[in-house]
N, C-alpha and C positions, 0 to 999 in steps of 0.2 A: 838800465837793463831792459831789453825788449821783452814784450809779453811772452809768457809761457803758459800753455794750456795743459792742465793735468786731467787725464781721462782714466777710466778704470784700467785699461790695458795699454796705455801709451802716454807719452809726453810729447807735446808738439811745440816747436819753436817756429821762427820765420821760415827756416830752410830745412828743418829736420823733423823726422818722426822717430822717437826712441821707443822700442818695444822690448819688454823683458823676455829673455830667452828661457823657455821651459825645457824640460828633458826631451820632448819630442823634437823641438826645433834644434836643440844642440846636436842630437844624433843626425838629423837630416842635413845639417850643414856639412857634416863629414861624409855622409853616405849617398845623398841624393840632392844635388843643388836645386833641381826643379821642385821637389817636394819642399825644400827649405824656402824657396821663393814663395810658394803658395802659403806656407805657414807664416812667413814674415810679412807678406803683402808687398814684396818687392824682390827683384832679381838680386842675386849676390854678385858683387864685383868679382872679376876673375882672380884678383889677388886677395880675396877675403874668403875664409879666414887665413891669416898668415900662419906659418909653421908653429910659432909659439902658442897661438890661440888654439890651433888645431890639436895640439898635444893636450891642452887643458880641457877641451870640450867633452871627451868621454868621462872625465872625473866630475865635471859640472853636472852632466846628465845623471851619473850614478848618485851623486850627492842629493840631487833633487828627488830622484826615485826612492832613495833610502830615507828621506826625511832629514838629512843632515844639512840641507840648504833650503832657503826660502826664495821663491821667485820674487824678483825685485831687488834682493840684496846680493845678487850675483851679476851675471852678464846681461847687457842690453845691446841690441843692434841699433846702429844709427843709419837711418834711411834718408838719403838726399832726395827731397821731395821733387825737385826739378826734373829728375830722370828716373824716379822710383827705383833707386839702386841702394843696396846696403853697401856703405862705404867705410864702415868701421864699427868698433865696439867700445863700450864704456862699461866698467864693472866696479862692483864693490867686492871686497874679499870676505863678505859676510855681513850679518846684521850688526847693530851697535854692540860694542862690548860693555862690560860693567862700568867703564869710565865714560861711556857715551861717545866712543870714537868709532869711526868707520874709515876704511882705506879705499881710495878710488884710484883706478888706472884707466887708461884710454889709448886708443890707437886709431888712426885713419890711414887708409891705403894711400900709397905715395902719390898717385894721380890726383888725389883730392886734398892734398895738404896745402898749406899756406893760403887758405881761404877763410880762416876763422871758424871752420866747422868744428874743430876739436874744442875750442873755447865755448862755442855756442852749445854743443851737446853736453860737455862736461859741466858747464854752468847750469844747464837745465837739470841734470841729474843731481848735482849738489843741492839745488833749490828743492828738489823733490825730497831728498834725504833730510834736509833741515826742516821740512814740514813735520817731521816726526819729533816729538818733544824729547825723546830719548837721545837724540843726536845733538851733541854740543861741539864736536870737533871732527873735521875731515882731514885725514892724513893722505900724503902722497909721497912717492919716491921717484927719482929719475936720475939718470947718469949725468955727471957734470958736463959731459961733452954733448949732451942732447939739447942743443940750443932751442929747437922748436918746442920741446916739452917744457923747458924752463919758461919760455915765453907764455905758454898756455897757463901755467900755474901763476905766474906774475900777473897776467891780465885778469885772472879770477880773484886776485887778492891774497893768494897763499903767501905765507912768509916762510923763508928758509930757516930751518932749525940748525943749531950748531951740531957739529959732528956728523957721523954717518950712522946708518941703521945697524950695521954690524962691522966690527973692526976689520974683517977680511974684505969688506966692500968699500974700499977707500973712495972710489969714485961715485958712490951712490949717495945722492943728496936727499935729505928729509925735508918735507914741507908740511905746513899745517894751515888750516883755515878754520877759525872759530865761528860759532853762530853769531856772536856779537859783531865781529868784523864783517861777516857776510851781510847781515841785515843793515849795518851802518852804510855799507856800499850801496845796497839795493835802494835805500831810501834817498840817497843822493842822486841816483840815476834818473 
């Protein structure tokens, strides 16, 4: 694994800077892309946020403002350093639960896919989460037809779990990565 730098307000990899999204940035991403660029420290790609993320942003901002969410355990923007451009997002669905589990999700705009950026960014955020002693297991879900997402999870060492997350979501695969597996991989690299 390549070096990752953890800073107070960012995570940095070879090609990416990850910044946690606070309520102000979440609202700006929907209402004023210029203000969002100033807050993020990079312009937003014209396809970011996608419609699914755009629908979630007001709820993310509300949850942060109401104290129902914690910055860092929600959305992070992925900035491609080469062009100072927000090209995607990586998120947790909240802080660790009582079992020490967190769920991660990720997305990169189409124009910047197939470059390993999702692996690099998601791997950095997983490493950040596993620095917290409360986290023992990272979960993820993806559709069985989403070959790119499956490859990201496989490259990061996630193992597919049997069954689906909900009976009505037959094509939604479940994945996990334990602290033990992650650190074993990290020490080999």
